[in-house]
C-alpha positions in Angstrom: 81.7 -33.1 87.3 80.4 -32.6 83.7 80.3 -36.3 83.1 77.9 -36.7 85.9 75.4 -34.1 84.6 72.2 -35.8 83.5 69.7 -34.7 80.9 66.8 -33.9 83.1 64.1 -34.7 80.7 65.3 -38.4 80.7 64.5 -38.6 84.4 60.6 -38.2 84.0 58.6 -41.3 84.1 57.1 -41.8 80.5 53.7 -42.2 81.7 53.6 -39.1 84.0 51.0 -36.5 82.9 52.1 -33.1 82.6 50.1 -29.8 82.3 49.7 -28.7 78.8 51.2 -25.2 77.8 49.3 -23.2 75.3 52.0 -20.6 74.3 55.7 -20.3 73.5 57.7 -20.4 76.6 61.1 -18.7 77.1 63.5 -19.0 80.0 65.4 -15.9 80.9 68.1 -15.7 83.5 69.0 -12.5 85.3 72.2 -12.3 87.4 73.4 -10.0 90.1 75.3 -8.0 87.4 72.0 -6.6 86.1 70.0 -7.0 89.4 72.3 -5.1 91.7 69.7 -3.6 93.9 65.9 -3.4 94.3 66.1 -0.2 92.0 67.0 -2.6 89.1 63.8 -4.7 89.4 61.7 -2.4 87.1 64.3 -2.9 84.2 64.2 -6.7 84.6 60.3 -6.5 84.6 60.6 -4.4 81.4 62.7 -7.1 79.8 60.1 -9.8 80.8 57.1 -7.5 79.7 58.6 -7.3 76.2 58.4 -11.1 75.8 55.0 -11.4 77.2 53.5 -8.8 74.9 54.8 -10.9 72.0 52.6 -13.7 73.2 55.2 -15.7 75.2 55.1 -17.1 78.7 58.3 -16.5 80.7 60.2 -18.4 83.3 62.6 -15.9 84.9 65.5 -17.3 86.9 66.9 -14.8 89.3 70.2 -14.6 91.2 70.6 -12.9 94.5 71.1 -9.1 94.5 74.8 -8.0 94.1 76.8 -8.8 97.2 73.9 -10.6 99.0 75.2 -14.1 98.8 78.6 -13.1 100.3 76.7 -11.2 103.0 74.6 -14.3 103.9 77.7 -16.5 103.9 79.5 -14.0 106.2 76.6 -14.0 108.6 76.6 -17.8 108.7 80.3 -17.9 109.3 80.0 -15.5 112.3 78.0 -18.4 113.9 80.9 -20.7 113.3 79.4 -22.6 110.4 82.0 -23.9 107.9 81.6 -23.9 104.1 80.6 -27.6 104.1 77.8 -27.3 106.6 74.7 -29.2 105.4 72.3 -26.5 106.7 74.2 -23.5 105.1 72.7 -23.8 101.6 69.0 -23.2 102.9 70.2 -19.8 104.4 72.2 -18.8 101.4 69.5 -19.3 98.8 67.3 -16.9 100.8 69.1 -14.3 98.7 67.8 -15.7 95.5 64.4 -16.3 96.9 64.2 -12.7 98.1 65.2 -11.4 94.7 62.7 -13.6 93.0 59.9 -12.3 95.1 61.0 -8.7 94.3 61.0 -9.3 90.6 57.6 -10.9 90.8 56.3 -7.8 92.7 57.9 -5.5 90.0 56.2 -7.6 87.3 52.8 -7.4 89.1 53.2 -3.5 89.3 53.3 -3.2 85.5 50.3 -5.5 85.2 51.9 -8.9 84.3 50.3 -12.0 85.7 53.1 -13.2 87.7 53.8 -15.9 90.4 56.9 -17.1 92.2 58.2 -20.4 93.4 60.7 -21.1 96.1 63.6 -23.6 95.7 61.7 -26.3 97.4 58.5 -25.7 95.4 60.5 -25.6 92.1 62.0 -29.0 93.1 65.2 -29.4 91.0 66.6 -32.6 92.5 70.5 -32.7 92.8 73.1 -35.1 94.1 76.6 -34.5 95.5 78.2 -32.0 97.8 75.9 -29.6 99.4 77.8 -26.5 98.2 78.3 -27.7 94.6 75.6 -30.4 93.8 74.8 -31.9 90.3 71.2 -31.5 89.1 69.7 -34.9 88.0 65.9 -34.2 87.5 63.0 -32.0 88.1 61.1 -33.6 90.9 57.5 -32.3 90.3 55.4 -30.4 87.9 55.0 -27.2 90.0 56.7 -25.2 87.2 54.5 -26.4 84.4 51.4 -26.0 86.6 52.4 -22.4 87.3 53.0 -21.7 83.7 49.6 -23.1 82.8 48.0 -20.5 85.2 50.2 -17.4 84.8 52.1 -15.3 82.2 55.3 -15.2 84.2 56.9 -17.5 86.8 59.8 -16.1 88.7 62.1 -18.7 90.3 65.3 -18.5 92.3 68.5 -19.8 90.8 71.5 -21.4 92.5 69.5 -23.8 94.7 68.3 -27.3 94.4 66.9 -30.2 96.6 68.8 -33.3 97.6 67.0 -36.6 98.1 67.1 -36.2 101.9 65.0 -33.1 101.5 67.8 -30.5 102.3 68.7 -27.6 100.0 71.9 -27.8 98.1 73.8 -25.2 96.0 74.7 -25.6 92.4 78.1 -24.0 92.6 79.1 -20.3 92.0 77.3 -19.1 89.0 74.7 -21.8 89.6 71.8 -19.7 88.4 73.0 -20.2 84.8 72.8 -23.9 85.5 69.3 -23.6 86.9 68.2 -21.8 83.7 69.6 -24.5 81.5 68.0 -27.3 83.5 64.6 -25.6 83.2 65.0 -25.0 79.5 65.9 -28.7 79.0 63.1 -29.9 81.2 60.6 -27.7 79.2 62.0 -29.1 75.9 63.2 -25.7 74.7 65.9 -25.3 72.1 67.6 -22.2 73.8 67.9 -20.3 77.0 68.7 -16.6 77.4 71.3 -15.4 79.9 70.9 -11.7 80.6 74.2 -10.2 81.6 75.9 -6.8 82.0 77.7 -7.3 78.6 76.0 -7.9 75.2 77.7 -11.2 74.5 81.0 -13.2 74.4 84.0 -11.2 73.4 87.5 -12.4 72.2 88.9 -10.6 75.3 87.3 -8.8 78.3 85.7 -5.6 76.9 85.9 -3.9 80.2 89.6 -4.0 80.4 91.2 -4.8 77.1 92.9 -2.3 75.0 92.0 -1.7 71.3 88.6 -2.9 70.0 87.4 -6.2 71.5 85.3 -8.1 69.1 82.1 -10.0 69.8 81.1 -13.5 68.8 77.8 -13.7 66.9 78.1 -17.5 67.4 80.5 -19.4 69.6 81.2 -23.1 70.0 80.8 -24.9 73.3 84.6 -25.1 73.6 85.1 -21.4 72.7 82.6 -20.6 75.4 84.6 -22.5 77.9 87.9 -21.0 76.9 86.8 -17.4 76.8 83.7 -17.3 78.9 85.5 -17.0 82.2 83.1 -16.2 84.9 80.5 -15.0 82.3 78.8 -18.4 81.9 79.2 -21.2 84.4 81.1 -24.2 82.9 78.6 -26.7 84.4 75.9 -24.8 82.5 77.8 -25.0 79.3 78.3 -28.8 79.9 74.7 -29.4 80.4 73.5 -27.2 77.6 75.9 -29.2 75.2 74.6 -32.5 76.4 71.0 -31.4 76.2 71.5 -29.4 73.0 70.1 -26.3 74.5 71.8 -23.2 72.8 72.8 -20.5 75.3 72.1 -16.9 74.2 74.3 -14.3 76.1 72.8 -10.8 75.8 72.4 -7.6 77.6 69.2 -6.0 78.9 67.2 -4.4 76.1 69.4 -5.8 73.4 68.2 -8.2 70.8 71.7 -9.0 69.5 74.3 -11.0 71.5 76.1 -14.3 71.3 74.6 -17.7 70.7 76.6 -20.6 72.2 76.0 -23.9 70.4 77.6 -26.4 68.0 78.8 -23.9 65.5 81.5 -21.2 65.7 81.8 -17.9 63.7 84.6 -15.4 63.7 84.2 -12.6 66.0 83.5 -9.1 64.6 83.5 -5.5 65.6 80.6 -4.1 67.6 79.2 -0.7 66.6 78.8 1.8 69.5 75.5 3.5 69.7 75.1 7.1 71.0 72.2 7.6 73.5 68.9 8.3 71.8 67.8 11.9 72.1 64.3 12.0 73.5 61.5 14.6 73.9 58.7 13.7 76.4 55.4 15.5 75.8 53.5 15.6 79.0 54.4 15.2 82.6 51.2 13.8 84.2 50.7 10.2 85.4 52.4 8.6 82.3 54.7 11.2 81.4 56.1 11.4 84.9 56.6 7.7 85.0 58.4 7.8 81.7 60.8 10.4 83.0 61.5 8.4 86.2 62.6 5.6 83.9 64.3 7.4 81.0 66.3 10.0 82.9 68.7 7.6 84.6 69.0 5.3 81.6 72.3 5.8 79.8 70.9 4.6 76.5 68.7 7.7 76.4 69.2 11.5 76.7 66.1 13.4 77.6 66.6 16.8 75.8 63.2 18.4 76.7 59.8 18.0 78.3 56.7 19.6 76.8 54.3 21.0 79.5 51.7 23.7 79.7 53.3 25.4 82.7 57.1 24.9 82.9 57.2 26.4 86.4 54.7 23.9 88.0 56.1 21.7 90.7 56.3 18.1 89.7 56.4 14.7 91.4 59.3 13.6 89.3 63.1 14.4 89.9 63.8 16.2 86.6 66.1 19.2 85.8 64.0 22.3 85.6 65.7 23.5 82.5 64.2 20.6 80.5 60.7 21.8 80.9 59.2 24.0 78.1 55.9 24.9 76.6 57.5 25.8 73.2 57.0 23.0 70.8 59.2 24.5 68.0 62.1 25.0 70.6 61.9 21.4 71.6 61.8 20.1 68.0 64.7 22.3 67.2 66.8 20.1 69.6 66.4 17.5 66.8 65.3 14.6 69.0 65.6 11.1 67.5 62.2 10.1 69.4 59.2 12.0 70.6 57.2 10.2 73.3 53.8 11.8 73.4 51.8 11.4 76.5 49.6 14.5 76.5 46.0 14.5 77.7 44.5 16.5 74.8 43.6 14.7 71.6 44.0 17.6 69.1 47.2 18.8 70.6 48.6 15.4 70.7 47.7 14.7 67.1 49.3 17.9 65.9 52.4 17.1 67.7 52.7 13.7 66.4 52.3 15.0 62.9 55.0 17.7 63.3 57.5 15.2 64.8 56.9 12.7 61.9 57.2 15.4 59.3 60.6 16.5 60.9 61.8 12.8 60.8 61.5 11.7 64.3 60.2 8.4 65.5 57.1 8.7 67.7 55.6 6.6 70.5 52.1 7.8 71.7 50.0 6.8 74.7 47.2 9.2 73.6 44.3 7.3 72.3 42.3 10.4 71.5 45.1 11.7 69.3 45.9 8.6 67.4 42.2 7.6 66.9 41.7 10.8 64.9 43.5 9.3 61.9 45.6 6.1 62.6 45.9 5.3 58.9 47.1 8.9 58.0 49.7 8.8 60.8 51.0 5.4 59.6 51.2 6.8 56.0 53.0 10.0 57.1 55.5 8.0 59.1 56.2 5.7 56.1 56.6 8.6 53.8 59.2 10.2 56.1 61.1 6.9 56.7 60.3 6.9 60.5 58.2 4.8 62.8 55.1 5.5 64.8 53.8 3.2 67.7 50.8 3.4 69.9 50.3 0.2 71.9 50.0 2.1 75.2 47.1 4.0 74.0 44.8 1.0 74.4 44.8 -1.3 77.4 47.6 0.3 79.5 49.8 -2.6 80.4 47.6 -5.1 78.6 49.1 -5.9 75.2 45.8 -5.4 73.2 47.2 -4.1 70.0 49.6 -6.9 69.8 47.0 -9.5 70.5 44.7 -8.1 67.8 47.6 -8.1 65.2 48.4 -11.7 66.1 44.7 -12.6 65.6 44.5 -10.8 62.3 47.7 -12.3 61.0 46.1 -15.8 61.7 43.1 -15.0 59.7 39.9 -12.8 59.3 38.6 -11.3 62.6 34.8 -11.5 63.2 34.9 -9.0 66.1 36.1 -8.2 69.6 34.9 -7.1 73.0 36.9 -5.7 75.8 37.0 -3.9 79.2 38.9 -0.9 78.1 38.8 1.7 80.9 40.7 1.0 84.1 39.2 3.9 85.9 35.6 2.9 85.2 36.3 -0.7 86.0 37.8 0.3 89.3 34.9 2.6 90.2 32.3 -0.1 89.1 33.9 -2.5 91.6 33.7 0.1 94.4 30.1 1.0 93.5 29.2 -2.7 93.6 30.8 -2.9 97.1 28.3 -0.2 98.3 30.5 3.0 97.9 28.8 6.2 97.0 29.6 7.6 93.4 31.6 10.6 94.9 33.6 8.3 97.1 34.4 5.8 94.2 35.5 8.7 92.1 37.7 10.1 94.8 39.2 6.6 95.4 40.1 6.4 91.7 41.8 9.7 91.8 43.7 8.8 94.9 44.9 5.6 93.3 46.2 7.6 90.2 43.6 6.2 87.8 41.2 9.1 87.2 42.2 12.5 85.9 40.9 15.7 87.5 38.4 15.9 84.7 37.1 12.2 84.4 34.3 13.0 81.9 36.0 11.2 79.0 36.2 8.0 81.1 32.7 8.3 82.6 31.0 9.2 79.4 32.6 6.4 77.4 34.6 8.6 75.1 37.9 7.2 76.2 36.7 3.6 75.7 35.2 4.6 72.3 38.5 6.0 71.1 40.0 2.7 72.0 37.3 0.8 70.2 38.1 2.8 67.1 41.7 2.0 67.3 41.2 -1.7 67.9 38.8 -1.7 65.0 41.4 -0.2 62.8 43.8 -2.9 63.8 41.2 -5.7 63.3 39.5 -4.5 60.1 41.8 -1.9 58.6 39.0 0.7 59.2 37.2 2.3 62.2 33.5 2.9 62.9 32.3 6.3 62.4 30.0 6.3 65.5 30.4 4.5 68.8 27.2 4.8 71.0 28.1 5.0 74.6 26.6 4.4 78.0 27.4 7.1 80.6 28.4 6.2 84.2 26.9 8.6 86.7 25.6 8.8 90.2 22.2 7.7 88.8 23.5 4.5 87.2 22.1 1.5 89.1 24.8 -0.8 90.3 23.8 -3.7 92.3 25.7 -6.8 93.6 26.1 -8.4 90.2 29.2 -7.5 88.4 28.8 -4.6 86.0 31.4 -4.0 83.3 31.9 -1.3 80.7 32.3 -3.4 77.5 33.6 -1.9 74.3 32.9 -3.9 71.3 32.9 -4.0 67.5 31.7 -6.8 65.2 31.2 -7.1 61.5 27.5 -7.3 60.6 26.3 -7.4 57.0 29.7 -5.9 55.9 29.3 -3.0 58.4 31.0 -2.3 61.6 28.7 -2.3 64.6 30.4 -0.7 67.6 29.4 0.4 71.1 30.4 1.0 74.6 27.8 -0.4 77.1 27.5 -0.9 80.8 26.6 -4.6 81.0 25.2 -6.1 84.2 24.4 -9.5 82.7 27.8 -10.9 81.9 28.3 -14.7 81.7 32.0 -14.3 80.6 34.4 -15.6 83.2 37.3 -13.5 82.0 35.4 -10.2 82.2 33.7 -11.1 85.5 37.3 -11.8 87.1 38.6 -8.4 86.4 39.1 -6.5 89.8 40.1 -2.9 90.1 41.8 -1.2 87.0 42.3 -4.5 85.2 41.4 -4.6 81.5 40.9 -7.5 79.1 40.2 -8.3 75.5 38.7 -11.2 73.6 39.2 -11.3 69.8 36.9 -13.7 67.9 38.3 -15.1 64.6 36.1 -15.8 61.8 37.1 -19.5 62.0 35.9 -19.8 65.6 39.3 -19.2 67.3 39.5 -16.9 70.2 42.5 -14.8 71.4 42.6 -13.0 74.7 44.8 -11.0 77.0 44.5 -9.1 80.2 46.4 -6.7 82.4 46.3 -3.4 84.3 44.5 -0.8 82.2 45.4 2.3 84.2 48.0 3.7 86.4 51.4 5.1 86.0 53.6 2.0 85.9 51.4 -0.2 83.7 51.0 2.4 80.9 54.6 3.5 81.2 55.8 -0.1 80.7 53.7 -0.4 77.5 55.2 3.0 76.2 58.7 1.7 77.1 58.1 -1.6 75.2 57.2 0.4 72.1 60.3 2.6 72.7 62.4 -0.7 72.9 60.9 -2.0 69.6 61.8 1.3 67.9 65.4 1.2 69.3 65.9 -2.4 68.0 64.4 -1.4 64.6 66.8 1.7 64.4 69.8 -0.5 65.3 68.9 -3.2 62.7 68.4 -0.5 60.0 71.8 1.0 61.0 73.6 -2.3 60.5 72.3 -2.5 56.9 73.8 0.8 56.0 
């Protein structure tokens, strides 16, 4: 069959115009070994989020949930349909389409701009038997059009469309082949297959005695000989023909095996103990973090800092982990402290204590970090640890990363942003005619507003974020940030009103403010509904960088924190390999 596989990009008419893509694109494939049930969708969304916040667009190819394909086949056979029935593939790929829709929903929950395509919409054209067809082209530009409009496009694997219009299957493990087809069509040099193992081994690491060794690089032939069911052979054949390298890796792991033209001897793989974590705070964000960290075998939560350890919580966490004793928790010698307190001074002191003790720190507390970001970075460096605070600005919108990318490209002239999801949510409700008290109650019910919303309404929350963004943009922060206050007396009409935080360099000085603006002519800010946030960075050379996402809520902010955590885990592993 491999001799019949065609390089899909050769099938496009040379004069056919295609939508232009303005960002790096990656193709990730998630199989049923990592997407066993709906409960695994958030972890898949985390993997996707990590790529998006690095400025990439993602095509996520998804297999059916574990056991779903066999279930659908069994249901069809109960009707007397045999394996070769021409109508069977359309029923079987419903498993992939269901999983793709689920992953798209999980991505949306954390604030990613995601969309999905069906097998028919994606339009991979295939020839041959209905149950094991061979892809020959991508029949339309739906994928590129979707990528031009969205950060993430989730598509079902395994399925294709024959010239007669009926759905065909690409053989068992065909989602691997789908991913390779799309990478080749998009002109990419590699595709990443996310599996339940972190690469290709010289023997099955799940069953072999001794110490199986992992290939850092494996040739096409080595992958065919040792890959077994790990990578579909048709996918390897097409990847070799198209010269698309295949990365085989596990969720949350940067390292893995690269399958391509070259081979390298396998080597031992170091085993990593779970990271010991203290979570500070168990509110909206802290509770979300515990829900994700507690069941993850890569982490051991050794304590949770709260004001009242006996208070009933909305997260399933062992009662003995709760404590109001900072020294007792730090005495457990955590590797990482995740700080999600609501108080600035308390959070700042905890961050300093943790860094001084040699703990890595991730913070979602903008009031704490904004007190002295330069000092915290210096303290971390002097103690050989790391501090990260992406979640403290923008919730699930990667504002810190966007500003760093802009600054790396040249001098920044200034920025403006919608920075407070609670206020943006309330302004929309007020614009729809709601009373101030009702808009605030709705924001609380949605999980955006704290019991004491004064920091949001008075602009202090946005001002702290302006200071942090200014530090990232200019290496210094403004001393004063004048703020407009949102209150029951604020006039809000039918025209969109946005709370805009901004900072520009004027005559060598930083001019910063947080204003309620009802005369917006910016399409990005006007388009923000609910808790959405957005940032625009203006380069001194005239270039503009932007990002958007959910700016409030448990899951969007939790995702940003977890992405910082993942970066620290990768940095720790890389440092350990150098020792």
